[in-house]
C-alpha positions as CSV (number, residue, x, y, z in Angstrom):
1,M,-21.8,-12.9,-27.1
2,N,-24.1,-12.9,-24.1
3,N,-22.3,-15.9,-22.5
4,V,-19.4,-13.5,-21.6
5,R,-18.6,-13.6,-17.9
6,V,-15.8,-11.4,-16.5
7,R,-14.7,-10.8,-12.9
8,F,-13.2,-8.0,-11.0
9,A,-11.3,-9.6,-8.1
10,P,-9.7,-7.0,-5.8
11,S,-8.0,-7.6,-2.5
12,P,-9.3,-5.1,0.2
13,T,-5.9,-4.2,1.6
14,G,-5.9,-0.4,1.5
15,S,-7.3,2.6,-0.4
16,T,-8.5,1.9,-4.0
17,H,-5.8,2.7,-6.6
18,I,-6.8,4.4,-9.9
19,G,-5.4,1.3,-11.6
20,T,-7.7,-1.0,-9.7
21,A,-10.6,1.2,-10.6
22,R,-9.6,1.1,-14.3
23,T,-9.5,-2.7,-14.2
24,A,-13.0,-2.7,-12.8
25,L,-14.2,-0.2,-15.5
26,F,-12.7,-2.1,-18.4
27,N,-14.2,-5.3,-17.2
28,W,-17.6,-3.6,-16.7
29,L,-17.5,-1.9,-20.2
30,F,-16.6,-5.2,-21.9
31,A,-19.4,-7.1,-20.1
32,R,-22.0,-4.4,-20.8
33,K,-21.0,-4.1,-24.5
34,E,-21.2,-7.9,-25.0
35,G,-24.4,-8.3,-23.0
36,G,-22.5,-10.5,-20.4
37,A,-22.1,-10.6,-16.7
38,F,-19.8,-8.5,-14.5
39,V,-18.9,-10.4,-11.3
40,L,-17.4,-8.8,-8.2
41,R,-15.2,-11.3,-6.3
42,I,-13.4,-10.3,-3.2
43,E,-10.0,-12.0,-2.8
44,D,-9.8,-11.7,1.0
45,T,-7.7,-14.7,1.9
46,D,-4.9,-12.5,3.3
47,K,-6.2,-12.2,6.8
48,E,-3.4,-10.0,8.0
49,R,-3.7,-7.3,5.4
50,N,-7.5,-7.3,4.5
51,T,-9.6,-4.8,6.4
52,Q,-13.3,-4.1,6.5
53,E,-12.5,-0.4,6.1
54,A,-10.7,-1.1,2.8
55,L,-13.6,-3.2,1.6
56,N,-16.2,-0.5,2.5
57,E,-14.1,2.1,0.6
58,L,-13.8,-0.3,-2.4
59,I,-17.6,-0.9,-2.6
60,E,-18.4,2.8,-2.1
61,G,-15.9,3.8,-4.8
62,L,-17.4,1.4,-7.3
63,K,-20.9,2.7,-6.6
64,W,-19.6,6.3,-6.8
65,L,-18.2,5.5,-10.3
66,G,-21.5,4.0,-11.4
67,L,-20.1,0.4,-11.8
68,D,-22.8,-1.9,-10.7
69,W,-22.2,-5.7,-10.6
70,D,-24.5,-8.6,-11.7
71,E,-23.1,-11.0,-9.1
72,G,-21.2,-10.4,-5.9
73,P,-21.6,-9.0,-2.4
74,G,-25.3,-8.0,-2.0
75,K,-26.2,-9.6,-5.3
76,E,-25.9,-13.4,-4.7
77,G,-25.9,-15.5,-7.8
78,A,-25.5,-19.2,-8.7
79,Y,-21.8,-19.2,-8.3
80,G,-21.3,-17.7,-4.8
81,P,-20.2,-17.1,-2.2
82,Y,-18.2,-14.2,-3.6
83,F,-15.8,-13.8,-0.8
84,Q,-12.8,-16.2,-1.1
85,S,-12.7,-16.5,2.7
86,Q,-16.1,-18.3,2.5
87,R,-15.1,-20.8,-0.3
88,N,-12.7,-23.1,1.6
89,D,-14.9,-26.2,1.0
90,I,-14.7,-25.6,-2.7
91,Y,-10.9,-25.2,-2.6
92,A,-10.6,-28.4,-0.6
93,Q,-12.5,-30.3,-3.3
94,Y,-10.4,-28.9,-6.1
95,L,-7.2,-29.6,-4.2
96,Q,-8.3,-33.2,-3.7
97,T,-8.9,-33.5,-7.4
98,L,-5.2,-32.5,-8.1
99,K,-4.0,-35.0,-5.5
100,D,-6.1,-37.7,-7.1
101,K,-4.5,-36.8,-10.5
102,D,-1.0,-37.0,-8.9
103,R,-0.6,-33.3,-9.6
104,A,-0.2,-32.2,-6.0
105,Y,2.0,-33.3,-3.2
106,E,2.8,-32.3,0.4
107,K,6.2,-31.0,1.5
108,D,7.2,-29.2,4.8
109,G,3.5,-28.9,5.7
110,A,2.6,-27.1,2.4
111,V,1.0,-28.5,-0.7
112,F,2.7,-28.0,-4.1
113,F,1.5,-28.2,-7.6
114,K,3.4,-30.8,-9.6
115,L,4.5,-29.6,-13.0
116,E,4.7,-32.2,-15.8
117,G,8.1,-32.7,-17.5
118,D,11.5,-34.2,-17.0
119,R,13.0,-33.3,-13.6
120,Y,16.6,-32.5,-12.9
121,T,18.7,-30.9,-10.1
122,E,20.5,-27.6,-10.5
123,Y,22.7,-25.7,-8.0
124,D,21.0,-22.4,-7.1
125,D,23.4,-19.7,-5.9
126,Y,20.6,-17.7,-4.3
127,L,19.2,-20.6,-2.3
128,K,22.7,-22.1,-1.7
129,A,21.1,-25.5,-2.4
130,D,20.4,-28.1,-5.0
131,V,17.0,-27.2,-6.5
132,E,14.8,-29.5,-8.5
133,K,13.7,-28.0,-11.8
134,V,11.3,-29.2,-14.4
135,D,11.8,-29.3,-18.1
136,T,8.3,-28.2,-19.1
137,K,6.7,-27.3,-22.4
138,P,6.4,-23.5,-23.0
139,V,3.0,-22.0,-22.2
140,V,1.7,-20.0,-25.2
141,I,-0.7,-17.2,-24.1
142,E,-2.9,-15.6,-26.7
143,D,-3.4,-12.2,-25.1
144,I,-6.0,-10.0,-26.7
145,I,-3.9,-6.9,-26.1
146,R,-0.4,-8.2,-26.3
147,G,-0.7,-10.9,-28.9
148,K,1.2,-14.2,-28.4
149,V,3.2,-14.4,-25.2
150,T,5.3,-17.4,-24.4
151,R,6.4,-18.2,-20.9
152,R,7.6,-21.3,-19.0
153,E,7.3,-22.5,-15.4
154,E,10.4,-24.3,-14.2
155,R,9.6,-25.1,-10.6
156,D,6.6,-26.5,-8.7
157,F,4.6,-23.8,-6.9
158,V,2.6,-23.6,-3.7
159,L,-1.2,-24.4,-3.8
160,Q,-1.7,-24.4,0.0
161,R,0.6,-22.9,2.6
162,S,1.7,-24.7,5.7
163,N,-0.9,-22.8,7.8
164,G,-3.7,-24.1,5.6
165,D,-4.3,-21.0,3.6
166,P,-4.7,-21.5,-0.2
167,S,-2.4,-19.6,-2.5
168,F,-3.4,-16.7,-4.8
169,H,-2.6,-18.7,-7.9
170,F,-4.7,-21.7,-6.8
171,V,-7.9,-19.9,-5.7
172,N,-7.7,-17.5,-8.6
173,V,-7.9,-20.4,-11.1
174,V,-10.4,-22.4,-9.1
175,D,-12.8,-19.5,-8.8
176,D,-12.5,-18.7,-12.5
177,I,-13.4,-22.3,-13.3
178,A,-16.2,-22.5,-10.7
179,M,-17.7,-19.2,-11.8
180,K,-17.4,-20.0,-15.5
181,I,-15.3,-16.9,-16.2
182,T,-14.7,-16.5,-20.0
183,H,-12.4,-13.5,-20.1
184,V,-9.7,-12.4,-17.6
185,I,-9.0,-8.7,-17.9
186,R,-6.4,-7.5,-15.4
187,G,-3.2,-5.5,-15.0
188,E,0.1,-6.2,-16.8
189,D,1.7,-7.0,-13.5
190,H,-0.3,-10.3,-13.5
191,L,1.1,-11.4,-16.9
192,S,4.0,-13.2,-15.1
193,N,1.4,-15.3,-13.2
194,T,-0.5,-16.4,-16.3
195,S,1.7,-19.4,-17.1
196,K,1.1,-20.8,-13.7
197,H,-2.6,-20.3,-14.1
198,V,-2.7,-21.9,-17.6
199,E,-0.8,-24.9,-16.1
200,L,-3.5,-25.3,-13.5
201,F,-6.4,-24.9,-16.0
202,N,-4.7,-27.7,-18.1
203,A,-4.4,-29.9,-15.0
204,F,-8.1,-29.5,-14.4
205,E,-8.7,-30.2,-18.1
206,V,-10.5,-26.9,-18.5
207,E,-10.0,-24.6,-21.4
208,P,-8.4,-21.3,-20.0
209,P,-10.3,-18.1,-20.4
210,K,-9.2,-15.5,-22.9
211,F,-6.7,-13.1,-21.3
212,A,-6.2,-9.4,-21.7
213,H,-3.5,-7.7,-19.7
214,L,-3.8,-3.9,-19.3
215,P,-0.9,-1.5,-19.5
216,M,0.6,0.0,-16.3
217,I,-0.4,3.5,-15.3
218,L,2.7,5.6,-15.2
219,K,3.4,8.7,-13.0
220,N,2.8,12.2,-14.2
221,P,6.3,13.2,-15.6
222,K,6.3,16.1,-13.1
223,E,6.2,13.5,-10.3
224,G,9.0,11.3,-11.6
225,K,9.3,8.1,-13.5
226,G,7.9,4.6,-13.2
227,K,4.6,3.0,-12.2
228,M,2.1,5.2,-10.3
229,S,1.9,4.1,-6.7
230,K,-0.7,4.8,-4.0
231,R,1.6,7.5,-2.6
232,D,1.4,9.6,-5.8
233,K,-1.0,12.5,-6.1
234,G,-4.2,11.5,-8.0
235,A,-3.6,7.8,-7.4
236,L,-6.5,7.1,-5.1
237,I,-10.2,7.2,-5.9
238,S,-11.0,8.5,-2.5
239,E,-9.0,11.6,-3.2
240,Y,-11.3,12.5,-6.1
241,R,-14.3,12.1,-3.9
242,E,-12.9,14.2,-1.2
243,R,-11.9,16.9,-3.7
244,N,-15.5,17.0,-5.0
245,F,-14.7,15.8,-8.5
246,L,-17.6,14.6,-10.6
247,P,-17.7,10.7,-10.8
248,E,-18.7,10.9,-14.5
249,A,-15.6,12.9,-15.2
250,V,-13.3,10.6,-13.2
251,R,-14.8,7.6,-14.9
252,N,-14.3,9.2,-18.3
253,F,-10.7,10.0,-17.4
254,I,-9.9,6.5,-16.2
255,A,-11.3,5.1,-19.5
256,L,-8.7,7.0,-21.4
257,L,-5.8,5.6,-19.4
258,G,-4.6,3.1,-22.0
259,W,-7.7,3.1,-24.3
260,S,-8.7,5.7,-26.9
261,P,-11.2,5.8,-29.7
262,K,-10.1,6.1,-33.3
263,D,-10.9,9.8,-33.4
264,D,-10.2,12.8,-31.2
265,Q,-13.2,12.6,-29.0
266,E,-12.4,12.9,-25.3
267,V,-15.7,13.4,-23.6
268,F,-18.0,10.4,-23.5
269,S,-21.3,9.6,-21.9
270,I,-21.4,6.1,-20.3
271,E,-23.5,4.9,-23.2
272,E,-20.9,6.1,-25.7
273,L,-18.1,4.5,-23.7
274,T,-20.0,1.2,-23.6
275,S,-20.7,1.2,-27.4
276,R,-17.2,2.2,-28.5
277,F,-15.0,0.3,-26.0
278,S,-12.9,-2.5,-27.4
279,L,-10.1,-4.5,-25.8
280,E,-8.3,-4.5,-29.2
281,D,-8.0,-0.7,-29.0
282,V,-6.2,-0.9,-25.6
283,Q,-2.5,0.1,-26.0
284,K,0.4,-2.1,-25.0
285,G,2.6,0.6,-23.6
286,G,2.2,2.3,-20.3
287,A,-0.6,4.8,-19.8
288,R,0.6,8.2,-18.6
289,F,-1.3,9.9,-15.8
290,D,-2.2,13.5,-16.7
291,E,-3.7,15.7,-14.0
292,Q,-4.4,18.5,-16.4
293,K,-6.5,16.2,-18.6
294,M,-8.4,15.1,-15.5
295,S,-9.1,18.7,-14.6
296,H,-10.1,19.5,-18.2
297,L,-12.6,16.7,-18.3
298,N,-14.0,17.6,-14.9
299,F,-14.5,21.2,-16.2
300,E,-16.3,20.0,-19.3
301,Y,-18.7,17.9,-17.2
302,M,-19.3,20.7,-14.8
303,K,-20.1,23.2,-17.6
304,A,-22.6,20.7,-19.0
305,M,-24.4,20.1,-15.7
306,P,-28.0,21.3,-15.3
307,L,-27.9,24.3,-13.1
308,Q,-29.9,22.7,-10.3
309,A,-27.4,19.8,-10.2
310,Y,-24.5,22.3,-10.2
311,V,-26.0,24.2,-7.3
312,L,-26.5,21.0,-5.3
313,N,-22.9,20.0,-5.8
314,G,-21.6,23.6,-5.3
315,K,-23.5,24.1,-2.1
316,R,-22.1,20.9,-0.7
317,S,-18.6,22.1,-1.4
318,L,-19.2,25.6,0.0
319,V,-20.8,24.2,3.2
320,K,-18.0,21.7,3.7
321,S,-15.4,24.5,3.4
322,G,-17.3,26.6,6.1
323,L,-17.9,29.5,3.7
324,I,-21.7,29.3,3.9
325,E,-24.3,27.7,6.1
326,E,-27.0,25.3,5.0
327,S,-29.5,28.1,5.5
328,T,-27.8,30.4,2.9
329,D,-30.4,32.1,0.7
330,A,-31.2,29.7,-2.1
331,S,-31.9,32.3,-4.8
332,Y,-28.7,34.2,-4.1
333,L,-26.7,31.0,-4.0
334,E,-28.1,29.9,-7.4
335,A,-27.3,33.3,-8.9
336,V,-23.7,33.1,-7.7
337,L,-23.2,29.6,-8.9
338,A,-24.7,30.4,-12.3
339,L,-21.9,32.9,-12.7
340,C,-19.2,30.4,-11.6
341,Q,-20.3,27.4,-13.7
342,E,-18.3,28.5,-16.8
343,K,-15.2,29.5,-14.9
344,I,-13.8,26.8,-12.6
345,D,-12.6,23.2,-13.2
346,S,-13.5,21.6,-10.0
347,F,-15.8,22.1,-7.0
348,E,-12.7,21.8,-4.9
349,N,-11.7,25.2,-6.2
350,L,-15.1,26.8,-5.8
351,P,-14.8,28.1,-2.2
352,G,-11.6,30.0,-3.1
353,F,-13.1,31.3,-6.3
354,A,-16.4,32.5,-4.9
355,A,-15.4,33.6,-1.4
356,Y,-16.0,37.3,-2.0
357,F,-19.7,36.6,-2.9
358,F,-20.4,35.4,0.6
359,S,-17.9,37.2,2.9
360,D,-16.1,40.6,3.2
361,Q,-13.1,38.8,4.5
362,Y,-11.6,37.5,1.3
363,E,-8.0,37.1,0.2
364,I,-6.3,39.9,-1.8
365,N,-4.4,38.9,-4.9
366,E,-1.1,40.7,-4.6
367,K,-0.3,40.6,-8.3
368,A,-3.6,42.1,-9.1
369,E,-3.2,44.7,-6.4
370,N,0.1,45.9,-7.9
371,K,-1.2,45.7,-11.4
372,V,-4.6,47.4,-10.9
373,I,-5.3,49.3,-7.7
374,K,-1.7,50.7,-7.1
375,K,-1.5,52.2,-10.5
376,E,-1.5,56.0,-10.7
377,G,-5.1,57.4,-11.0
378,A,-6.8,54.2,-10.0
379,I,-8.3,55.6,-6.8
380,E,-9.4,58.7,-8.6
381,R,-11.3,56.5,-11.0
382,L,-13.2,54.8,-8.1
383,Q,-13.9,58.2,-6.6
384,E,-15.5,59.6,-9.7
385,L,-17.5,56.4,-10.3
386,Q,-18.9,56.0,-6.8
387,P,-21.6,58.8,-7.0
388,R,-22.7,57.4,-10.3
389,L,-23.4,54.0,-8.9
390,E,-25.0,55.5,-5.8
391,V,-27.9,57.0,-7.8
392,V,-28.7,53.8,-9.8
393,Q,-32.2,52.9,-8.7
394,A,-33.0,49.5,-10.1
395,W,-29.7,47.6,-9.5
396,N,-29.4,45.4,-12.6
397,Q,-26.9,44.8,-15.3
398,E,-28.4,47.2,-17.8
399,N,-28.6,50.2,-15.4
400,I,-25.1,49.5,-14.0
401,E,-23.7,49.5,-17.5
402,S,-25.4,52.8,-18.3
403,A,-23.7,54.4,-15.3
404,F,-20.3,53.3,-16.6
405,N,-21.1,54.4,-20.2
406,E,-22.3,57.9,-19.1
407,L,-19.2,58.5,-17.1
408,A,-17.0,57.2,-19.9
409,A,-18.6,59.5,-22.4
410,E,-18.0,62.5,-20.2
411,K,-14.4,61.6,-19.7
412,Q,-14.0,60.6,-23.4
413,L,-12.7,57.2,-22.3
414,K,-14.0,53.6,-22.7
415,P,-15.9,51.9,-19.8
416,F,-13.0,49.4,-19.6
417,A,-10.9,52.2,-18.0
418,W,-13.0,51.5,-14.8
419,Y,-13.8,47.8,-15.1
420,P,-10.6,46.1,-13.7
421,I,-10.3,48.7,-10.9
422,V,-13.9,48.1,-9.7
423,R,-13.5,44.4,-10.1
424,F,-10.5,44.4,-7.8
425,A,-12.3,46.7,-5.3
426,V,-15.2,44.3,-4.9
427,S,-13.4,41.0,-5.3
428,G,-9.7,41.4,-4.4
429,T,-8.6,40.1,-7.8
430,N,-8.6,41.0,-11.5
431,S,-10.3,37.9,-12.8
432,G,-13.5,36.0,-12.3
433,P,-17.0,35.8,-13.7
434,D,-18.5,38.2,-16.2
435,F,-18.0,41.7,-14.7
436,L,-21.4,43.4,-15.0
437,P,-23.5,40.3,-14.0
438,M,-21.1,39.9,-11.0
439,L,-21.8,43.4,-9.8
440,E,-25.6,42.8,-10.1
441,V,-25.4,39.6,-8.1
442,I,-23.2,41.0,-5.3
443,G,-25.7,43.8,-4.9
444,K,-25.6,47.6,-4.7
445,E,-25.0,47.9,-0.9
446,R,-22.1,45.5,-0.8
447,V,-20.5,47.0,-4.0
448,L,-20.7,50.6,-2.7
449,S,-19.4,49.5,0.7
450,R,-16.4,47.8,-0.9
451,L,-15.7,50.8,-3.1
452,E,-15.6,53.0,-0.1
453,K,-13.4,50.7,1.8
454,T,-10.9,50.4,-1.1
455,I,-10.8,54.1,-1.5
456,A,-10.0,54.5,2.2
457,N,-7.3,51.8,2.2
458,Y,-5.4,53.0,-0.8
459,S,-5.8,56.8,-0.6
């Protein structure tokens, strides 16, 4: 089906919503699977709301997610221009066609589309006036996701406003015709517009594209009920970029908002997503946003990263937080991040998790403090261990472990009697990377210094 042509047609009026990104992704996946074309069309006819800043953010967000387009800004094709604000001559031609067909008329400076059917007057309480209605035939929409949907338009609608600007409905259909769009994949909120669009396609004597209306993205239950808005946590693509989430994980998460495979697989490469994606498998009901699932997927992708890529991303996060400098020793940084890779679910959390590796000024976990270091006998354990560690010559995991084991044998205890106390003394908490490798990486001098400081503070 290589004649497939889909379009992603956003309006650059603010930060990019996760639902907007999902629409782009589902269009992209469908086009790539079918060997068709993915067109990026910018609906920028709303001069008061559209901004260059929002457009830049939109473009950067698509690139960050790995969603390239075959035609659109920067990739001119046979059906451009791809900004609606640059297509007024095309709209004028199509508007004249409707006038010539007696399907458009002027009223109060605006141009209206003339529906076909018997006309009659009805008193409208809202408008406090006699309003002309049209007895039209129902429009039957064969939606790929929702099945057969029947709607009816009862009033003529605006094609061109009194200020000369074309309406959304008009330019939407004209561009789909001119760009030979075969499938329109968009949000459920546009379903109410579709009967208008089908009426226009019919007026132009063009077969409408196939429609697929995606389910709404609903709020996390903890945040309330209803549709997820731009004000809700996790709703903006820019937020994930700022929080140092991996684009592959975000893309994977977005794909699962309303679509799922027929098995329990959750982590997909882009190739797997492309081969397995199907519009028929998209659910009708709302897709629930789940921040924990987002974090889980991000963690899975982080664990699977090659170490060098992990270090590159980790360093960027640590430098941004002010915890380290660009000049931080590369070998030490790599050793630290190798320990962290299996433990944290986002680079956003890395600075807090790894702070004690780079600074002696780290936060003390009060719960761990009460549970570990304030217990009776804890300081005595550090005092009896300290000289054993001082005489360790080659500071490596094997020799450190031997020092613990020797002391444990003498005291007829297990080494774990000392592990949590020492961990707290050198890190300020009772959790973190594997214990012995952590001590090796932190280094003998810093470990002994922190043991001494802890003994002094809690004695």
